[in-house]
HTML snippet that shows the backbone in 3Dmol.js (N, CA, C, O; Angstrom):
<script src="https://3Dmol.org/build/3Dmol-min.js"></script>
<div id="view" style="width:600px;height:400px;position:relative"></div>
<script>
const pdb = `
ATOM      1  N   UNK A   1     -18.029  66.100 -67.393  1.00  0.00           N
ATOM      2  CA  UNK A   1     -17.839  67.164 -67.647  1.00  0.00           C
ATOM      3  C   UNK A   1     -16.803  68.046 -66.768  1.00  0.00           C
ATOM      4  O   UNK A   1     -16.350  69.062 -67.296  1.00  0.00           O
ATOM      5  N   UNK A   2     -16.570  67.846 -65.990  1.00  0.00           N
ATOM      6  CA  UNK A   2     -14.900  68.662 -65.107  1.00  0.00           C
ATOM      7  C   UNK A   2     -13.935  68.112 -66.147  1.00  0.00           C
ATOM      8  O   UNK A   2     -12.825  68.010 -65.625  1.00  0.00           O
ATOM      9  N   UNK A   3     -13.928  67.677 -67.547  1.00  0.00           N
ATOM     10  CA  UNK A   3     -12.350  67.261 -67.975  1.00  0.00           C
ATOM     11  C   UNK A   3     -12.954  68.580 -69.445  1.00  0.00           C
ATOM     12  O   UNK A   3     -12.455  68.501 -70.568  1.00  0.00           O
ATOM     13  N   UNK A   4     -13.729  69.350 -69.197  1.00  0.00           N
ATOM     14  CA  UNK A   4     -13.785  70.228 -69.979  1.00  0.00           C
ATOM     15  C   UNK A   4     -13.938  71.591 -69.528  1.00  0.00           C
ATOM     16  O   UNK A   4     -13.674  72.663 -70.072  1.00  0.00           O
ATOM     17  N   UNK A   5     -14.484  71.257 -68.276  1.00  0.00           N
ATOM     18  CA  UNK A   5     -14.080  73.098 -67.496  1.00  0.00           C
ATOM     19  C   UNK A   5     -12.693  72.808 -67.337  1.00  0.00           C
ATOM     20  O   UNK A   5     -12.028  73.727 -67.813  1.00  0.00           O
ATOM     21  N   UNK A   6     -12.016  71.928 -66.874  1.00  0.00           N
ATOM     22  CA  UNK A   6     -11.014  72.052 -66.381  1.00  0.00           C
ATOM     23  C   UNK A   6      -9.724  72.518 -67.330  1.00  0.00           C
ATOM     24  O   UNK A   6      -8.748  73.164 -66.949  1.00  0.00           O
ATOM     25  N   UNK A   7      -9.999  71.992 -68.722  1.00  0.00           N
ATOM     26  CA  UNK A   7      -9.158  72.472 -69.945  1.00  0.00           C
ATOM     27  C   UNK A   7      -9.412  72.857 -70.928  1.00  0.00           C
ATOM     28  O   UNK A   7      -8.661  72.954 -71.899  1.00  0.00           O
ATOM     29  N   UNK A   8     -10.323  73.094 -70.862  1.00  0.00           N
ATOM     30  CA  UNK A   8     -11.159  74.591 -71.947  1.00  0.00           C
ATOM     31  C   UNK A   8      -9.843  75.823 -71.711  1.00  0.00           C
ATOM     32  O   UNK A   8      -9.232  76.366 -72.631  1.00  0.00           O
ATOM     33  N   UNK A   9      -9.710  75.973 -70.790  1.00  0.00           N
ATOM     34  CA  UNK A   9      -8.313  77.473 -71.195  1.00  0.00           C
ATOM     35  C   UNK A   9      -7.269  76.768 -71.485  1.00  0.00           C
ATOM     36  O   UNK A   9      -6.317  77.541 -71.369  1.00  0.00           O
ATOM     37  N   UNK A  10      -6.851  75.625 -71.832  1.00  0.00           N
ATOM     38  CA  UNK A  10      -5.205  74.607 -72.141  1.00  0.00           C
ATOM     39  C   UNK A  10      -6.169  74.276 -73.819  1.00  0.00           C
ATOM     40  O   UNK A  10      -5.844  75.148 -74.625  1.00  0.00           O
ATOM     41  N   UNK A  11      -7.014  73.450 -74.320  1.00  0.00           N
ATOM     42  CA  UNK A  11      -6.814  73.161 -75.175  1.00  0.00           C
ATOM     43  C   UNK A  11      -8.084  73.165 -76.247  1.00  0.00           C
ATOM     44  O   UNK A  11      -9.214  73.388 -75.811  1.00  0.00           O
ATOM     45  N   UNK A  12      -7.840  72.880 -77.854  1.00  0.00           N
ATOM     46  CA  UNK A  12      -9.565  73.957 -78.741  1.00  0.00           C
ATOM     47  C   UNK A  12     -10.231  73.076 -78.165  1.00  0.00           C
ATOM     48  O   UNK A  12      -9.724  72.292 -77.363  1.00  0.00           O
ATOM     49  N   UNK A  13     -11.836  73.077 -78.586  1.00  0.00           N
ATOM     50  CA  UNK A  13     -12.226  72.922 -78.625  1.00  0.00           C
ATOM     51  C   UNK A  13     -13.281  71.068 -79.202  1.00  0.00           C
ATOM     52  O   UNK A  13     -14.202  70.393 -78.741  1.00  0.00           O
ATOM     53  N   UNK A  14     -12.285  71.018 -80.497  1.00  0.00           N
ATOM     54  CA  UNK A  14     -11.475  70.270 -80.947  1.00  0.00           C
ATOM     55  C   UNK A  14     -10.972  68.693 -80.522  1.00  0.00           C
ATOM     56  O   UNK A  14     -11.150  67.538 -80.910  1.00  0.00           O
ATOM     57  N   UNK A  15     -10.117  69.535 -79.314  1.00  0.00           N
ATOM     58  CA  UNK A  15      -8.928  68.467 -78.728  1.00  0.00           C
ATOM     59  C   UNK A  15      -9.797  68.079 -77.785  1.00  0.00           C
ATOM     60  O   UNK A  15      -9.809  66.853 -77.673  1.00  0.00           O
ATOM     61  N   UNK A  16     -10.875  68.905 -76.721  1.00  0.00           N
ATOM     62  CA  UNK A  16     -11.383  68.866 -75.588  1.00  0.00           C
ATOM     63  C   UNK A  16     -12.329  67.875 -76.244  1.00  0.00           C
ATOM     64  O   UNK A  16     -11.900  66.734 -76.071  1.00  0.00           O
ATOM     65  N   UNK A  17     -13.144  67.894 -76.742  1.00  0.00           N
ATOM     66  CA  UNK A  17     -14.132  66.894 -77.182  1.00  0.00           C
ATOM     67  C   UNK A  17     -12.913  65.268 -77.668  1.00  0.00           C
ATOM     68  O   UNK A  17     -13.182  64.232 -77.058  1.00  0.00           O
ATOM     69  N   UNK A  18     -12.147  65.232 -78.328  1.00  0.00           N
ATOM     70  CA  UNK A  18     -11.670  63.780 -77.634  1.00  0.00           C
ATOM     71  C   UNK A  18     -11.310  62.885 -76.327  1.00  0.00           C
ATOM     72  O   UNK A  18     -11.395  61.733 -75.899  1.00  0.00           O
ATOM     73  N   UNK A  19     -10.785  64.372 -75.927  1.00  0.00           N
ATOM     74  CA  UNK A  19     -10.303  63.787 -74.252  1.00  0.00           C
ATOM     75  C   UNK A  19     -11.476  63.550 -73.409  1.00  0.00           C
ATOM     76  O   UNK A  19     -11.601  62.515 -72.754  1.00  0.00           O
ATOM     77  N   UNK A  20     -12.618  64.806 -73.422  1.00  0.00           N
ATOM     78  CA  UNK A  20     -13.694  64.157 -73.374  1.00  0.00           C
ATOM     79  C   UNK A  20     -14.763  62.658 -73.729  1.00  0.00           C
ATOM     80  O   UNK A  20     -15.796  62.235 -73.210  1.00  0.00           O
ATOM     81  N   UNK A  21     -14.055  62.269 -74.654  1.00  0.00           N
ATOM     82  CA  UNK A  21     -14.488  60.755 -75.342  1.00  0.00           C
ATOM     83  C   UNK A  21     -13.851  59.310 -74.324  1.00  0.00           C
ATOM     84  O   UNK A  21     -14.267  58.333 -73.700  1.00  0.00           O
ATOM     85  N   UNK A  22     -12.411  60.104 -74.746  1.00  0.00           N
ATOM     86  CA  UNK A  22     -11.294  59.045 -73.734  1.00  0.00           C
ATOM     87  C   UNK A  22     -11.998  58.725 -72.672  1.00  0.00           C
ATOM     88  O   UNK A  22     -12.592  57.653 -72.555  1.00  0.00           O
ATOM     89  N   UNK A  23     -11.980  59.692 -71.769  1.00  0.00           N
ATOM     90  CA  UNK A  23     -12.212  60.063 -70.350  1.00  0.00           C
ATOM     91  C   UNK A  23     -13.724  58.923 -70.017  1.00  0.00           C
ATOM     92  O   UNK A  23     -13.985  58.265 -69.011  1.00  0.00           O
ATOM     93  N   UNK A  24     -14.482  59.069 -71.326  1.00  0.00           N
ATOM     94  CA  UNK A  24     -15.846  58.155 -70.867  1.00  0.00           C
ATOM     95  C   UNK A  24     -15.826  57.576 -71.352  1.00  0.00           C
ATOM     96  O   UNK A  24     -16.965  57.151 -71.546  1.00  0.00           O
ATOM     97  N   UNK A  25     -14.614  56.724 -72.231  1.00  0.00           N
ATOM     98  CA  UNK A  25     -15.057  55.147 -72.650  1.00  0.00           C
ATOM     99  C   UNK A  25     -14.829  53.792 -71.714  1.00  0.00           C
ATOM    100  O   UNK A  25     -15.187  52.620 -71.825  1.00  0.00           O
ATOM    101  N   UNK A  26     -14.018  54.575 -70.689  1.00  0.00           N
ATOM    102  CA  UNK A  26     -14.143  52.966 -69.277  1.00  0.00           C
ATOM    103  C   UNK A  26     -15.710  52.709 -68.552  1.00  0.00           C
ATOM    104  O   UNK A  26     -16.262  51.691 -68.135  1.00  0.00           O
ATOM    105  N   UNK A  27     -16.182  54.341 -68.631  1.00  0.00           N
ATOM    106  CA  UNK A  27     -17.340  53.454 -68.177  1.00  0.00           C
ATOM    107  C   UNK A  27     -18.211  53.904 -68.978  1.00  0.00           C
ATOM    108  O   UNK A  27     -18.755  54.747 -68.265  1.00  0.00           O
ATOM    109  N   UNK A  28     -19.024  53.959 -70.519  1.00  0.00           N
ATOM    110  CA  UNK A  28     -19.210  53.491 -71.447  1.00  0.00           C
ATOM    111  C   UNK A  28     -19.008  51.807 -71.445  1.00  0.00           C
ATOM    112  O   UNK A  28     -20.078  51.208 -71.336  1.00  0.00           O
ATOM    113  N   UNK A  29     -17.813  50.956 -71.547  1.00  0.00           N
ATOM    114  CA  UNK A  29     -17.461  49.776 -71.669  1.00  0.00           C
ATOM    115  C   UNK A  29     -17.829  49.033 -70.319  1.00  0.00           C
ATOM    116  O   UNK A  29     -18.061  47.828 -70.216  1.00  0.00           O
ATOM    117  N   UNK A  30     -17.839  50.149 -69.113  1.00  0.00           N
ATOM    118  CA  UNK A  30     -18.474  49.664 -68.360  1.00  0.00           C
ATOM    119  C   UNK A  30     -20.831  48.239 -67.802  1.00  0.00           C
ATOM    120  O   UNK A  30     -21.344  47.381 -67.083  1.00  0.00           O
ATOM    121  N   UNK A  31     -21.150  49.686 -69.510  1.00  0.00           N
ATOM    122  CA  UNK A  31     -22.570  49.005 -69.327  1.00  0.00           C
ATOM    123  C   UNK A  31     -22.405  47.684 -70.483  1.00  0.00           C
ATOM    124  O   UNK A  31     -23.493  47.239 -70.849  1.00  0.00           O
ATOM    125  N   UNK A  32     -21.519  47.201 -70.922  1.00  0.00           N
ATOM    126  CA  UNK A  32     -21.102  45.791 -71.315  1.00  0.00           C
ATOM    127  C   UNK A  32     -20.833  44.433 -70.500  1.00  0.00           C
ATOM    128  O   UNK A  32     -20.841  43.308 -71.000  1.00  0.00           O
ATOM    129  N   UNK A  33     -20.585  44.753 -69.115  1.00  0.00           N
ATOM    130  CA  UNK A  33     -19.802  44.383 -68.111  1.00  0.00           C
ATOM    131  C   UNK A  33     -20.822  43.687 -67.877  1.00  0.00           C
ATOM    132  O   UNK A  33     -21.906  44.260 -67.982  1.00  0.00           O
ATOM    133  N   UNK A  34     -20.799  42.130 -67.458  1.00  0.00           N
ATOM    134  CA  UNK A  34     -21.412  41.099 -66.723  1.00  0.00           C
ATOM    135  C   UNK A  34     -20.655  40.171 -65.738  1.00  0.00           C
ATOM    136  O   UNK A  34     -19.479  40.366 -66.045  1.00  0.00           O
ATOM    137  N   UNK A  35     -20.665  39.672 -65.178  1.00  0.00           N
ATOM    138  CA  UNK A  35     -19.981  38.689 -64.751  1.00  0.00           C
ATOM    139  C   UNK A  35     -21.117  37.878 -63.197  1.00  0.00           C
ATOM    140  O   UNK A  35     -21.571  38.233 -62.110  1.00  0.00           O
ATOM    141  N   UNK A  36     -21.090  36.784 -63.996  1.00  0.00           N
ATOM    142  CA  UNK A  36     -22.412  35.653 -63.172  1.00  0.00           C
ATOM    143  C   UNK A  36     -23.675  36.502 -63.215  1.00  0.00           C
ATOM    144  O   UNK A  36     -24.296  36.691 -62.169  1.00  0.00           O
ATOM    145  N   UNK A  37     -23.992  36.902 -64.097  1.00  0.00           N
ATOM    146  CA  UNK A  37     -25.705  37.694 -63.901  1.00  0.00           C
ATOM    147  C   UNK A  37     -25.047  39.397 -62.973  1.00  0.00           C
ATOM    148  O   UNK A  37     -25.936  40.222 -63.180  1.00  0.00           O
ATOM    149  N   UNK A  38     -24.634  39.640 -62.667  1.00  0.00           N
ATOM    150  CA  UNK A  38     -24.333  41.063 -62.058  1.00  0.00           C
ATOM    151  C   UNK A  38     -24.060  42.622 -63.297  1.00  0.00           C
ATOM    152  O   UNK A  38     -23.981  42.429 -64.511  1.00  0.00           O
ATOM    153  N   UNK A  39     -24.013  43.276 -63.013  1.00  0.00           N
ATOM    154  CA  UNK A  39     -23.609  44.198 -63.851  1.00  0.00           C
ATOM    155  C   UNK A  39     -22.722  44.599 -62.840  1.00  0.00           C
ATOM    156  O   UNK A  39     -22.449  44.079 -61.758  1.00  0.00           O
ATOM    157  N   UNK A  40     -22.113  46.155 -63.682  1.00  0.00           N
ATOM    158  CA  UNK A  40     -20.530  46.339 -63.266  1.00  0.00           C
ATOM    159  C   UNK A  40     -20.656  46.892 -61.373  1.00  0.00           C
ATOM    160  O   UNK A  40     -19.792  46.651 -60.530  1.00  0.00           O
ATOM    161  N   UNK A  41     -22.085  47.719 -61.104  1.00  0.00           N
ATOM    162  CA  UNK A  41     -21.920  48.403 -59.865  1.00  0.00           C
ATOM    163  C   UNK A  41     -21.918  46.884 -59.676  1.00  0.00           C
ATOM    164  O   UNK A  41     -20.810  46.349 -59.719  1.00  0.00           O
ATOM    165  N   UNK A  42     -23.192  45.958 -59.436  1.00  0.00           N
ATOM    166  CA  UNK A  42     -23.446  45.147 -58.351  1.00  0.00           C
ATOM    167  C   UNK A  42     -21.807  44.250 -58.334  1.00  0.00           C
ATOM    168  O   UNK A  42     -21.285  43.893 -57.277  1.00  0.00           O
ATOM    169  N   UNK A  43     -21.371  44.076 -59.299  1.00  0.00           N
ATOM    170  CA  UNK A  43     -20.081  43.530 -59.051  1.00  0.00           C
ATOM    171  C   UNK A  43     -19.018  44.390 -58.234  1.00  0.00           C
ATOM    172  O   UNK A  43     -18.300  43.888 -57.369  1.00  0.00           O
ATOM    173  N   UNK A  44     -18.986  45.697 -58.581  1.00  0.00           N
ATOM    174  CA  UNK A  44     -18.246  46.200 -57.766  1.00  0.00           C
ATOM    175  C   UNK A  44     -17.770  46.286 -55.796  1.00  0.00           C
ATOM    176  O   UNK A  44     -16.817  46.399 -55.025  1.00  0.00           O
ATOM    177  N   UNK A  45     -19.776  46.078 -55.883  1.00  0.00           N
ATOM    178  CA  UNK A  45     -20.239  46.109 -54.510  1.00  0.00           C
ATOM    179  C   UNK A  45     -20.009  45.113 -53.520  1.00  0.00           C
ATOM    180  O   UNK A  45     -19.840  45.246 -52.308  1.00  0.00           O
ATOM    181  N   UNK A  46     -20.036  43.793 -54.440  1.00  0.00           N
ATOM    182  CA  UNK A  46     -20.111  42.711 -53.884  1.00  0.00           C
ATOM    183  C   UNK A  46     -18.613  42.642 -53.887  1.00  0.00           C
ATOM    184  O   UNK A  46     -18.054  42.344 -52.831  1.00  0.00           O
ATOM    185  N   UNK A  47     -17.870  42.897 -55.015  1.00  0.00           N
ATOM    186  CA  UNK A  47     -15.732  43.222 -54.414  1.00  0.00           C
ATOM    187  C   UNK A  47     -15.890  43.594 -53.048  1.00  0.00           C
ATOM    188  O   UNK A  47     -15.787  42.837 -52.082  1.00  0.00           O
ATOM    189  N   UNK A  48     -16.103  44.601 -53.037  1.00  0.00           N
ATOM    190  CA  UNK A  48     -15.783  46.215 -52.140  1.00  0.00           C
ATOM    191  C   UNK A  48     -16.398  44.936 -50.307  1.00  0.00           C
ATOM    192  O   UNK A  48     -15.726  44.638 -49.319  1.00  0.00           O
ATOM    193  N   UNK A  49     -17.409  44.686 -50.559  1.00  0.00           N
ATOM    194  CA  UNK A  49     -17.973  43.778 -48.878  1.00  0.00           C
ATOM    195  C   UNK A  49     -17.043  42.858 -48.704  1.00  0.00           C
ATOM    196  O   UNK A  49     -16.549  42.672 -47.592  1.00  0.00           O
ATOM    197  N   UNK A  50     -16.603  42.007 -50.016  1.00  0.00           N
ATOM    198  CA  UNK A  50     -16.263  40.421 -49.356  1.00  0.00           C
ATOM    199  C   UNK A  50     -14.037  41.022 -49.018  1.00  0.00           C
ATOM    200  O   UNK A  50     -13.169  40.541 -48.290  1.00  0.00           O
ATOM    201  N   UNK A  51     -14.039  41.667 -49.555  1.00  0.00           N
ATOM    202  CA  UNK A  51     -12.768  42.308 -49.597  1.00  0.00           C
ATOM    203  C   UNK A  51     -12.480  42.822 -49.057  1.00  0.00           C
ATOM    204  O   UNK A  51     -11.335  42.436 -48.823  1.00  0.00           O
ATOM    205  N   UNK A  52     -12.755  43.938 -48.309  1.00  0.00           N
ATOM    206  CA  UNK A  52     -12.287  45.152 -47.346  1.00  0.00           C
ATOM    207  C   UNK A  52     -13.734  45.351 -46.307  1.00  0.00           C
ATOM    208  O   UNK A  52     -13.539  46.298 -45.546  1.00  0.00           O
ATOM    209  N   UNK A  53     -15.056  44.729 -46.102  1.00  0.00           N
ATOM    210  CA  UNK A  53     -15.665  45.448 -45.578  1.00  0.00           C
ATOM    211  C   UNK A  53     -16.304  43.845 -44.404  1.00  0.00           C
ATOM    212  O   UNK A  53     -16.835  43.842 -43.293  1.00  0.00           O
ATOM    213  N   UNK A  54     -16.003  42.971 -45.123  1.00  0.00           N
ATOM    214  CA  UNK A  54     -16.329  42.170 -43.838  1.00  0.00           C
ATOM    215  C   UNK A  54     -14.924  40.744 -44.045  1.00  0.00           C
ATOM    216  O   UNK A  54     -14.776  39.582 -44.424  1.00  0.00           O
ATOM    217  N   UNK A  55     -14.436  41.516 -43.669  1.00  0.00           N
ATOM    218  CA  UNK A  55     -12.618  40.402 -44.401  1.00  0.00           C
ATOM    219  C   UNK A  55     -13.231  38.831 -42.977  1.00  0.00           C
ATOM    220  O   UNK A  55     -13.709  38.777 -41.844  1.00  0.00           O
ATOM    221  N   UNK A  56     -12.897  38.125 -43.783  1.00  0.00           N
ATOM    222  CA  UNK A  56     -12.760  36.366 -42.658  1.00  0.00           C
ATOM    223  C   UNK A  56     -11.814  35.737 -43.279  1.00  0.00           C
ATOM    224  O   UNK A  56     -11.801  35.369 -44.454  1.00  0.00           O
ATOM    225  N   UNK A  57     -10.818  35.587 -42.273  1.00  0.00           N
ATOM    226  CA  UNK A  57     -10.002  34.708 -41.894  1.00  0.00           C
ATOM    227  C   UNK A  57     -10.367  33.217 -42.445  1.00  0.00           C
ATOM    228  O   UNK A  57     -11.185  32.483 -41.889  1.00  0.00           O
ATOM    229  N   UNK A  58      -9.386  32.766 -44.025  1.00  0.00           N
ATOM    230  CA  UNK A  58      -9.561  31.186 -44.172  1.00  0.00           C
ATOM    231  C   UNK A  58      -8.913  30.535 -43.652  1.00  0.00           C
ATOM    232  O   UNK A  58      -7.830  31.104 -43.516  1.00  0.00           O
ATOM    233  N   UNK A  59      -8.910  29.092 -43.012  1.00  0.00           N
ATOM    234  CA  UNK A  59      -8.937  28.145 -42.226  1.00  0.00           C
ATOM    235  C   UNK A  59      -8.845  26.790 -42.774  1.00  0.00           C
ATOM    236  O   UNK A  59      -9.748  25.960 -42.874  1.00  0.00           O
ATOM    237  N   UNK A  60      -7.875  26.714 -43.041  1.00  0.00           N
ATOM    238  CA  UNK A  60      -8.085  24.988 -43.739  1.00  0.00           C
ATOM    239  C   UNK A  60      -7.793  23.570 -43.030  1.00  0.00           C
ATOM    240  O   UNK A  60      -6.784  22.924 -42.749  1.00  0.00           O
ATOM    241  N   UNK A  61      -9.224  23.408 -42.878  1.00  0.00           N
ATOM    242  CA  UNK A  61      -9.387  21.748 -42.267  1.00  0.00           C
ATOM    243  C   UNK A  61      -9.156  20.406 -42.235  1.00  0.00           C
ATOM    244  O   UNK A  61      -9.876  19.600 -41.646  1.00  0.00           O
ATOM    245  N   UNK A  62      -8.732  20.292 -42.501  1.00  0.00           N
ATOM    246  CA  UNK A  62      -8.414  18.115 -43.250  1.00  0.00           C
ATOM    247  C   UNK A  62      -9.850  17.367 -42.845  1.00  0.00           C
ATOM    248  O   UNK A  62     -10.517  17.380 -41.810  1.00  0.00           O
ATOM    249  N   UNK A  63      -9.930  17.055 -43.455  1.00  0.00           N
ATOM    250  CA  UNK A  63     -11.271  16.027 -42.675  1.00  0.00           C
ATOM    251  C   UNK A  63     -10.836  14.522 -43.560  1.00  0.00           C
ATOM    252  O   UNK A  63     -11.109  14.125 -44.693  1.00  0.00           O
ATOM    253  N   UNK A  64     -10.370  14.187 -42.901  1.00  0.00           N
ATOM    254  CA  UNK A  64      -9.742  12.173 -42.714  1.00  0.00           C
ATOM    255  C   UNK A  64     -11.225  11.238 -42.766  1.00  0.00           C
ATOM    256  O   UNK A  64     -11.458  10.373 -41.922  1.00  0.00           O
ATOM    257  N   UNK A  65     -12.087  11.540 -43.800  1.00  0.00           N
ATOM    258  CA  UNK A  65     -13.439  10.454 -43.841  1.00  0.00           C
ATOM    259  C   UNK A  65     -12.889   9.601 -43.534  1.00  0.00           C
ATOM    260  O   UNK A  65     -12.166  10.179 -42.722  1.00  0.00           O
ATOM    261  N   UNK A  66     -12.508   8.356 -43.479  1.00  0.00           N
ATOM    262  CA  UNK A  66     -11.805   7.400 -43.330  1.00  0.00           C
ATOM    263  C   UNK A  66     -11.662   6.445 -41.617  1.00  0.00           C
ATOM    264  O   UNK A  66     -11.991   5.388 -41.078  1.00  0.00           O
ATOM    265  N   UNK A  67     -10.907   7.775 -41.354  1.00  0.00           N
ATOM    266  CA  UNK A  67     -11.035   7.785 -39.592  1.00  0.00           C
ATOM    267  C   UNK A  67     -12.221   7.690 -39.302  1.00  0.00           C
ATOM    268  O   UNK A  67     -12.877   6.654 -39.197  1.00  0.00           O
ATOM    269  N   UNK A  68     -12.455   8.441 -39.202  1.00  0.00           N
ATOM    270  CA  UNK A  68     -14.137   9.090 -38.615  1.00  0.00           C
ATOM    271  C   UNK A  68     -14.891   7.536 -39.204  1.00  0.00           C
ATOM    272  O   UNK A  68     -15.029   6.848 -38.192  1.00  0.00           O
ATOM    273  N   UNK A  69     -15.178   7.107 -39.883  1.00  0.00           N
ATOM    274  CA  UNK A  69     -15.822   6.014 -40.440  1.00  0.00           C
ATOM    275  C   UNK A  69     -15.452   5.115 -39.631  1.00  0.00           C
ATOM    276  O   UNK A  69     -16.117   4.946 -38.608  1.00  0.00           O
ATOM    277  N   UNK A  70     -14.426   4.405 -39.861  1.00  0.00           N
ATOM    278  CA  UNK A  70     -13.436   3.742 -38.891  1.00  0.00           C
ATOM    279  C   UNK A  70     -14.001   3.661 -36.923  1.00  0.00           C
ATOM    280  O   UNK A  70     -14.017   2.575 -36.342  1.00  0.00           O
ATOM    281  N   UNK A  71     -14.372   4.893 -36.254  1.00  0.00           N
ATOM    282  CA  UNK A  71     -14.726   5.164 -35.237  1.00  0.00           C
ATOM    283  C   UNK A  71     -15.653   4.364 -34.836  1.00  0.00           C
ATOM    284  O   UNK A  71     -15.914   3.473 -34.027  1.00  0.00           O
ATOM    285  N   UNK A  72     -16.179   5.165 -35.921  1.00  0.00           N
ATOM    286  CA  UNK A  72     -17.912   4.784 -35.764  1.00  0.00           C
ATOM    287  C   UNK A  72     -18.739   3.170 -35.903  1.00  0.00           C
ATOM    288  O   UNK A  72     -19.870   2.913 -35.489  1.00  0.00           O
ATOM    289  N   UNK A  73     -17.542   1.988 -36.792  1.00  0.00           N
ATOM    290  CA  UNK A  73     -17.509   0.861 -36.773  1.00  0.00           C
ATOM    291  C   UNK A  73     -17.493  -0.019 -36.052  1.00  0.00           C
ATOM    292  O   UNK A  73     -17.318   0.088 -34.838  1.00  0.00           O
ATOM    293  N   UNK A  74     -17.647  -0.905 -36.573  1.00  0.00           N
ATOM    294  CA  UNK A  74     -17.857  -2.198 -35.106  1.00  0.00           C
ATOM    295  C   UNK A  74     -16.811  -3.180 -36.427  1.00  0.00           C
ATOM    296  O   UNK A  74     -16.549  -4.337 -36.097  1.00  0.00           O
ATOM    297  N   UNK A  75     -16.396  -2.808 -37.502  1.00  0.00           N
ATOM    298  CA  UNK A  75     -15.488  -3.511 -37.513  1.00  0.00           C
ATOM    299  C   UNK A  75     -13.623  -3.655 -37.010  1.00  0.00           C
ATOM    300  O   UNK A  75     -12.794  -4.560 -36.913  1.00  0.00           O
ATOM    301  N   UNK A  76     -13.682  -1.998 -36.777  1.00  0.00           N
ATOM    302  CA  UNK A  76     -12.753  -1.747 -36.259  1.00  0.00           C
ATOM    303  C   UNK A  76     -11.980  -2.517 -34.744  1.00  0.00           C
ATOM    304  O   UNK A  76     -10.828  -2.275 -34.383  1.00  0.00           O
ATOM    305  N   UNK A  77     -12.954  -3.475 -34.024  1.00  0.00           N
ATOM    306  CA  UNK A  77     -13.129  -4.397 -33.357  1.00  0.00           C
ATOM    307  C   UNK A  77     -12.307  -5.422 -33.753  1.00  0.00           C
ATOM    308  O   UNK A  77     -11.259  -5.858 -33.277  1.00  0.00           O
ATOM    309  N   UNK A  78     -13.049  -5.769 -34.830  1.00  0.00           N
ATOM    310  CA  UNK A  78     -12.907  -7.312 -35.863  1.00  0.00           C
ATOM    311  C   UNK A  78     -11.111  -7.243 -36.207  1.00  0.00           C
ATOM    312  O   UNK A  78     -10.177  -8.027 -36.041  1.00  0.00           O
ATOM    313  N   UNK A  79     -11.242  -6.024 -36.696  1.00  0.00           N
ATOM    314  CA  UNK A  79      -9.567  -6.173 -37.140  1.00  0.00           C
ATOM    315  C   UNK A  79      -8.943  -5.935 -36.419  1.00  0.00           C
ATOM    316  O   UNK A  79      -7.834  -6.264 -36.840  1.00  0.00           O
ATOM    317  N   UNK A  80      -8.806  -5.351 -35.055  1.00  0.00           N
ATOM    318  CA  UNK A  80      -8.351  -4.710 -34.516  1.00  0.00           C
ATOM    319  C   UNK A  80      -6.973  -3.761 -34.477  1.00  0.00           C
ATOM    320  O   UNK A  80      -5.907  -4.012 -33.914  1.00  0.00           O
ATOM    321  N   UNK A  81      -7.315  -2.692 -35.191  1.00  0.00           N
ATOM    322  CA  UNK A  81      -6.574  -1.415 -35.409  1.00  0.00           C
ATOM    323  C   UNK A  81      -7.211  -0.369 -34.123  1.00  0.00           C
ATOM    324  O   UNK A  81      -8.304  -0.113 -33.618  1.00  0.00           O
ATOM    325  N   UNK A  82      -6.070  -0.050 -34.003  1.00  0.00           N
ATOM    326  CA  UNK A  82      -5.384   1.142 -33.037  1.00  0.00           C
ATOM    327  C   UNK A  82      -5.387   2.372 -33.621  1.00  0.00           C
ATOM    328  O   UNK A  82      -4.914   3.340 -33.025  1.00  0.00           O
TER     329      UNK A  82
END
`;
const viewer = $3Dmol.createViewer("view");
viewer.addModel(pdb, "pdb");
viewer.setStyle({}, {cartoon: {color: "spectrum"}});
viewer.zoomTo();
viewer.render();
</script>
C-alpha cells in the first residue's frame, strides 16, 4: 500500500500495479516456507531469539571416556597404568 501511494504521482496505474506485485512477491513466497514444521513467522522468531536475544557461548569440552573408565576400574591396578 505504501508502494502505491509513494509512486502514484511518478508512474502510471499499470506500472504501479506491477511494482506492487513485485513488492508483494517475497511475502507471498513466505506462505509456502516451512522448516522443521515451522512457518516463516515462527522460524524468524526462533532465529532472532537464538542468535540475538539469548546469545550463548559454546565451549568445547572433550571427554576421554577410556580414561574415565580406567579411573573407576580395578584393572588399572592389575595393569599398573599410571
